[in-house]
C-alpha positions as CSV (number, residue, x, y, z in Angstrom):
1,M,28.6,40.3,3.8
2,I,24.8,39.9,3.2
3,F,24.4,36.7,1.4
4,K,25.0,37.0,-2.3
5,Y,22.1,34.8,-3.3
6,C,19.6,37.1,-1.7
7,R,21.2,40.0,-3.3
8,D,20.8,38.4,-6.8
9,Y,17.2,37.7,-5.9
10,I,16.5,41.3,-4.8
11,R,18.2,42.6,-8.0
12,T,16.0,40.4,-10.1
13,L,12.8,41.3,-8.1
14,N,13.7,44.9,-8.6
15,A,14.1,44.5,-12.3
16,S,10.9,42.4,-12.7
17,I,8.5,44.1,-10.3
18,T,8.5,47.9,-9.7
19,P,6.6,49.7,-7.0
20,S,4.6,51.4,-9.7
21,S,3.5,48.0,-11.3
22,L,2.0,46.8,-8.0
23,P,-1.8,47.2,-7.3
24,S,-2.5,50.4,-5.3
25,N,-3.2,48.5,-2.1
26,T,0.0,46.3,-2.3
27,R,3.5,46.8,-1.0
28,I,6.8,44.8,-0.9
29,T,8.9,45.1,2.1
30,I,12.3,43.3,2.5
31,I,13.7,42.3,5.8
32,G,17.3,41.1,6.3
33,C,19.1,39.9,9.4
34,G,22.3,41.9,9.1
35,D,23.5,45.2,10.8
36,P,21.4,48.3,10.2
37,G,24.6,50.1,9.1
38,L,24.5,48.1,6.0
39,I,21.1,49.1,4.6
40,S,22.2,52.0,2.5
41,S,25.1,50.1,0.7
42,Y,22.8,47.1,0.2
43,V,20.1,49.2,-1.4
44,Q,22.7,50.8,-3.5
45,S,24.3,47.6,-4.7
46,T,20.9,46.1,-5.5
47,N,19.2,49.1,-6.9
48,C,16.3,48.2,-4.5
49,A,13.3,50.4,-4.8
50,F,11.4,48.7,-1.9
51,P,11.6,49.5,1.8
52,L,14.4,47.5,3.4
53,Y,14.7,46.7,7.2
54,V,16.9,44.4,9.2
55,D,16.2,42.3,12.2
56,P,19.7,41.4,13.6
57,T,18.1,39.7,16.6
58,R,16.3,37.4,14.0
59,E,13.2,37.5,16.2
60,L,11.0,37.7,13.1
61,Y,12.8,34.7,11.6
62,R,12.0,32.7,14.7
63,A,8.4,33.9,15.0
64,F,7.8,32.9,11.3
65,N,9.6,29.5,11.8
66,L,12.2,30.2,9.2
67,A,15.0,27.7,8.7
68,R,18.8,27.8,9.1
69,T,20.9,26.1,6.7
70,L,24.0,26.5,4.5
71,N,22.6,24.1,1.8
72,P,22.5,26.1,-1.4
73,G,20.0,23.8,-3.1
74,E,19.4,23.8,-6.9
75,K,20.3,26.8,-9.0
76,P,17.4,29.1,-9.3
77,E,16.1,31.0,-12.3
78,Y,17.4,34.4,-11.0
79,M,21.0,33.3,-10.7
80,K,23.2,33.9,-13.7
81,S,26.2,31.7,-12.9
82,M,28.2,30.5,-9.8
83,L,31.3,32.3,-11.2
84,N,29.3,35.5,-11.1
85,V,28.1,34.8,-7.6
86,F,31.7,34.2,-6.5
87,V,33.3,37.2,-8.3
88,T,30.6,39.7,-7.3
89,G,30.6,38.4,-3.8
90,V,34.3,38.9,-3.4
91,V,34.2,42.3,-5.0
92,D,31.3,43.4,-2.7
93,G,33.1,42.0,0.3
94,I,36.3,43.9,-0.5
95,K,34.1,47.2,-1.1
96,A,32.4,46.7,2.2
97,G,35.7,46.4,4.2
98,S,35.2,45.6,7.9
99,K,31.3,45.8,7.4
100,A,31.7,42.5,5.3
101,L,31.3,40.5,8.5
102,K,28.1,42.3,9.7
103,G,25.8,40.8,7.2
104,G,24.0,38.6,9.8
105,D,23.9,34.9,10.3
106,W,24.9,33.3,7.0
107,S,22.8,30.2,7.7
108,Q,19.5,32.2,8.3
109,V,17.3,31.7,5.4
110,G,14.0,33.6,4.9
111,G,10.9,33.4,2.7
112,E,8.2,35.3,1.0
113,F,5.0,36.2,2.9
114,M,1.7,37.8,1.7
115,F,-0.3,39.5,4.5
116,V,-3.8,40.6,4.1
117,R,-5.6,43.0,6.4
118,K,-8.8,41.5,7.9
119,G,-10.5,44.1,10.0
120,S,-7.8,45.6,12.3
121,D,-5.6,42.3,12.1
122,W,-3.2,41.1,9.6
123,E,-3.2,37.5,8.5
124,V,-0.7,35.5,6.4
125,E,-2.6,34.6,3.2
126,W,0.3,32.9,1.5
127,C,3.9,32.1,2.3
128,H,7.0,30.3,1.1
129,R,9.5,29.4,3.7
130,A,12.9,28.7,2.1
131,K,14.5,25.4,2.6
132,T,17.9,26.4,1.1
133,T,19.9,29.4,0.8
134,R,18.8,30.0,-2.8
135,D,15.1,28.9,-2.4
136,H,13.1,31.9,-3.4
137,T,9.8,32.1,-5.1
138,G,10.1,32.5,-8.8
139,M,9.4,35.9,-10.5
140,Q,6.4,34.8,-12.5
141,Q,4.8,33.2,-9.4
142,M,5.5,36.4,-7.5
143,K,3.9,38.4,-10.3
144,N,0.9,36.2,-10.3
145,L,0.5,36.3,-6.5
146,L,0.7,40.1,-6.5
147,G,-1.5,40.8,-9.5
148,V,1.3,42.4,-11.5
149,K,0.7,42.3,-15.2
150,A,3.6,40.9,-17.4
């Protein structure tokens, strides 16, 4: 099962920022670490309108020096309640059946990165590396960084 906290974050991201609200030269791409066979069900369960890819080898996670932890950290703005996390996590796991165990390394946390093209190269202009499993950038900060109007 792909980590429920990330699923809640992507649902909130999708409800807060749409592809059409982004500046014309800006894109959001989501990369997970689970099995490629889970992409369509994950997109469906999150209503994700952004391209979603997976890196089950976690090579990108290592290249970007992203942490591994099971520490949930503090409750973020995007999370409704722990009961909701638990119940929807169990329901999603049951729906996924045998695929529930193919969501990737549960201790692998990610982050948010902003790349800017400089000539023919891409450079990281801004990044947030998660320190806990629920440590994502807040929606207002994401909107500000991306130039999305309220």
